[in-house]
N, C-alpha and C positions, 0 to 999 in steps of 0.2 A: 381668767385663769383655766377655769374648767373648759371653757371654750378653746383654748389654744392646745390644752390636753387631747381635746376630742379631734381636733382637725390633725393633729400628729398621729393620733392612733388611726385616723382613717386613711393619712397618706402611708403610715407602715405598712397597715393590712393590703391596702390596693397594691403597693409595691410586691409584698408576698405573693398575692395571687398572680400578679403579672410575672413574676420571677418563675413560679412553678409552670404557667402555660408557657413561657418563653423558653424555658430550660427542656421541656418535653418536645417543644417545637425544634429546638436546636438538635436535640439527640436523634430525632428522626432524621433531618436534614444530614446529619453528621454518618448516621447510618447509611444513607443513600449514596454519599459520596464514597465512602468507604467499598461498598458494593461496586459503584462505576469503577473505583481506581484498581479493581480485580482485571478490568478490561482495558485499560488504557494503554495505547502502543507506548513504548519507550521512545527518548528522544532518537533522531538518526545518528549514527555513530559518525565519528570526524573521519572516517576512513571507508572506501570501497574497494574490496580486492577483485581485480578482472583479469581472467585468464585469457591470454592473447595467442601468440603463436612463436614462430621461429625469428630469429633477428632478421631485420630488413624486409619482413614481411608485411602483408597489406594492414592486419589486424594490429600489429604494433605500432603502425602509423596511424591508423585511425585512434587506436587508444591514446597514443599522445595528442591529437587534437581534443578526444575527450577530456583528458587531465586540464588542459587549458581553461575548459568550459568548467570542470567541478571547483578550479582555484578561485573563479569569483566567487563561489558560497562557501569557500572557506571548509571545503572538503577535499581530503587527499585521495587522489585516486593512484591506486598502487597496482601496477603491471605485474602479472605472473606470466614468465614465459612457459611457454609448452612446445610440444613438438605438432602441434594441429588441433584441429576440430574435434578429432576423438578423443583426445587426452583432455581437452576441455571439458567434455561432457563427463569425463571419469572424474576430473577434479570438482566440477558442481557436486555430483552425488555424493563425494567422499566428505564427510561433515569435519574429518579431522584436517582436511587441506583450509577449511575457512574461506573458500571462495564464494564469492558474492555473486558474480556475473561472469558470462565466458562468451567470446564469439564462437559462433556455429556455423558450419557450412551445412545447408541444406542437403538431405539425402545420407547423411553420414551417421544418423544415430535414431534412435525409436524411444517414444515415451515408454517409461517401464512403470507399472502400476505402483503408485504410492512414493513415486520419487520426489513428488512436489514441483518440478521443473517447469517452467511456462517461457513462452516466447514472447518477444517485444514486439514482433513484427517482421515483415521483410523490409531490408535496410538497404540492399542493392545486388546487383548482378554479381557473381563471381565466375568469369567464364573460364572454361577449360582452354588451355592452349596447348597446342601440339605443335612443340618446335623440333624440326630435323633438319641435317646436314644437307644442304641444295646437292652436294656430290650423289647423294642416293638415287637422284632422277634428274640429272642434267637438262633433261628435255621437259616434257611435261611434269608439272608440279603434282604431288601425291594429292589425291582428294578423298582416300578412304583408309580408316585405322587399319583395315584388314593389309593393306599396302606394307605396313612394318613387320610383316612375318618374317620372323629369322633373324630380326635387329635387335641390337641392344638399347633397352629402353628405360630411362630414369623414371619412376614412377611417383617418386615423393618419399619423404622420410616415414619410418614408422609413426603409427598414431596421427598422421594427417590427413585432412580431409582430401587433399591431392591424390594420395596413395589410394584411397577408398574409392573416389570416382575413377582413377585410371584403371583400376583392377574391375570395376564393374563394365566398363565398355571395352577392355581388351578381353576379359571373358565372353562378352556377347560376340564377338569377333573370332572366338576359339583361340585368342591368343595367350595362352597361358604360358606357364613356365618351361613346357616343353616347345612351344611354337616360336618363344622369343626369351632373350635373356634379359630377365626383369632386374634391374637395381635398385634398393632402396636408398635412393638419393633425391634429395628436395633442394630448393632454394637456391642460395648462392652455388652450394656444393654442385648440384644440379648442372647450373651454367658453367663451372669450371669443368666438369666432366664432357659436356658436349663442347665446347671451344678447345679442349685439350685431345679431343678424339678418342676418349674413353668410352663414349656412348654415341650412339646413332641420332637418337631423338630423347625429347623432354617433354612429360607432361605436366603442367604445372597449373593449379588453379589460383586465380587472383585477380584483382581489376588492374588496368594497364599501368597504373602508378607504382605497382608492387617492384621492389628492386629486380628480383630474377626476370620478370615480366619484359621491363624497361630495358635490361641490358641486352636481352636476346633480340628484341624489336632492332636494336641499331648494331647487333653483330652481323659483319657481313659473312655471306656463305651459310646463312641460316634463314629457312625459310617458314612461314606458319600454314599449317595444313588448313586448306579450306574444305570444310566438310560438304560434299555433295549431297550426302543422305543423311543431314543433322536431323531432319524432321522425324527419320525413322527411330533415332534415339529417345526423342520426346516421347513416342508411343509406348517406348519399353519401360522408361523410367520418368513417372509422372512428376518427380521433383525437378525434371530438367525443363528450360526453355530454351528457344532458339535466340540469338541475337546476332546481330550484324555489324561487323566492323569496317565502317565505310573507307572507301579508298581515300589516302591521305588525312584520315581523321587523327593519326598519332603526330604527323610532320607534314603539313602541307607542302612547305619546301623541298623536302626529300621525296615527298610521295610515297611516305610509310603509313600504310601498306600500299602496294602499287594497285591492287584492286579490290573490291568488296570481299571480305572473309566472312563465311558462315561458321559459327562457333556454339558450342553448348554451354549452358550457364544454368547452375542452381542458384538459390537465393541465399544469401547470408542474413544471420540474425544475430542478435544477443538473446541468450537464454538467462534466465535468473533462479534462483531456489527460493522455496517457499519462505524461508527466514530473510530473505533480502527486505529492507525496510521499503515502504512504499515511497517515502521521500526520496530515496535514492533511486528507484525506479523511476520516479517523475523527472528526476534530473537526466538519467539516461536517454529517456525519450526525448527530452529536449535537447538534449546535446546531440542525437540522433537526427532531429529535424535540422539542426543548424548545419551538421557534417555531410549529411546524405541528402537534403535536399536541394542541394546546388546542381546544376545542369552537369552531365556527364555525357560521354561517349555513346553511352547505351540507354540514356534515359533523359528525359526533359526535366526542367526544372519542376520541383514538386511531386513528381513520380513516387519519390520516397522520402521517408518510411512511409509504409502502408499496413493497413490492418491485416494481415495474414499470417497465419500461424505457420511457422517454419518447424519442422520436425517434433514441435511440442504444441499444444494450446496457446491460446492467445492469452495471457495473463490479463486479470480484471482490471488492473490498474492501466494496461495499455488499451483495452478496449475503452475505458472513459476517456483517455487521451485522444484517441483519434474520433470520438464522438464530439467530444467538447472542448478540447485543446488544453492548455495549460491550466492547474488549477486555479479555482476562482481566486482564492486569496494571495496566491503567489503573482496575480496579475498587479495586484496594488500595494503589496507589503513585502518587504525584505523576507527572503527564504525561511530563515530561523523564526522570524515573527511569524508567517504564515503556518509554517509547521507547529509552533506552540500553540496557536489557537485552534488549529484543527486537531490537536490532541486534547486539548481542554474542552471541546465540544462534548467530547464523551460525559464530561464532569456537569454539564448543564442540563443534561436529560434528565437525572433523578433531581436536581434544582427544581426544574419547573414541576416534575411528576410528584413531588412530595410538597413543595412549598405553597404550591397554588392550594391544594386542597386544606392544608395547615392555617393558610390565611383565612381560608374561607369558614373553617370551623374552630379556630382559636378564639374569636371573640365569643360564639357559643358558648365554649368551654368555660372560657372565664366567667361568662353571666350565669353559668350552671352553679359553679362555685359560690358565687357570692348569694345568690338564690336559696342555694341548700342551706346555708346558716339561719336564712330566715325561716324557710319551710320548717325545719326542725323544731323552732318554736310553736309553730302553727301547730304541730301536731300534739305537744304539751297541752296548749291550752285547749284543744278539740278534746283531749282525753278528762282533762279537769272539768270542764264544762259538762261533758257525759256523765261524771260522777255526781256533781252536784245535781244534775237533773233526776238522776234514778235514785239517789239516797242521800239527800241534803243533810238527813240528821246524823249521819254515821260520823261526822265531825263539828266541832263547834264552829260558828262563824271565823273566829279568830284563826283557827287552825285552817280553814279554807283560805282564807286571806292570807296566811302566813306562806302557803303553798303557791298562791297567785304571785307573790311578793318575791319569793325566789324565782318564778319565771320570768319575772318583769325585771329582776335584776341582770339575767342573763340577756335580755332583749335590750337593755340599757349599755350593755358593754359588747354590743354587735356593731363592729366598725365596717361601714359597707362606703363604697364610692358615692359620690353625690349624684350620679346618673341613676342609682337605685335607692334613694332616699325615698321616695314616694312609696315603696313596698313596705319600706321600715315604719313609716308613720300608718300606713295602713294597719299594720301588726299592732301598734298599739291602740288604734282604735278598737280593734277587737279585744283587747285588753282589758279594757274599758268597760265592754260590753259584758266580758266575763264576771269583772268586779259588781257589776248592777245584779247580775244574775244571783251572784251569792247573797248580796244583800236582800234581795226579794226572797230567796228561798230559807233563808235560815234567821234563826231568831237571835235577837240582840243579847 
């Protein structure tokens, strides 16, 4: 019966010590998790708002392809129509508009300190097309922008990148409002104005697939200006490049265009704000590679997108993408599982930083608690022995033995795990030695 009570007391004490040590370790780990939770990224939102451009434009067409890509991952891509690149940059900077990303034409804006905008790279060439009525020059085709002096020119809608670039090159040729009649019309409105005889020329920026460009390429009586001095503009405007539209590249059967055409072209990009979720940025880059990585009239397959900041610094996520490709976890796991694990990695840092030392020192702490109960009685024995040695006559033998029995009673009620039983036996041996000292030093 006594043995059963002793075993029960041993188990109870051992569990209590383990509980105290374990609870302390748990509180440390929980504190680490709480601290890490302050830095964990939220889950990616279920929607992404992207500013595009005018109806029928290239930005809207590309956004429709991006939307199909995002649908695969359960994220809704919402298009925000606009007048063009300049307005898109304004929408990104305006927190009240809640726009996450926007198509931007190179050369239409500049980084503003503290705006937090970043480029996702160079996505494709956006040529500047100058269409004019063939009747302006029935003989030799026009080859210089200066030849449009005194003419009515549609330069693009207000807030568009087309208008910005058109005004830049017209100004370089001295064709301001006094030297030519400039009309703020772009897209399909500009096409209607040219075919209706309301303007003599149209300046529009966009790929061949944009509605306005495609219609004018096939419109009888309309020509494309082949810029003989295209390289001059590249020197004047560093954001421009020269591209060549090869003969017959648009339509080989109808031989459109009838000869090689030199064009000027800025780069297009998608810009994001600092608050755009990194997982959304990864998807935008993957969509860009799928959509713009295909071969085109002005580039070979795989030329785009590329790691080149356009108007804004390249975002850190884009830099990683161009160096390493698709995020590692997304190569093997579904999108949501990969993003969840990526977020939880932050929580593993405190787990390992705290749990490893806790696991290392917890056994020592547990052992210290058990030994401290034994060592306390060693101190009592030491003081009692010293008193007996120095002044044995200060108490009778029985009084000394009564004090020793009090200490012994406490020792007999110490419950320690079996691993520490040897220390308890050693303590009892010392107890017997002190009893012998009392018997030797005192009279019966």
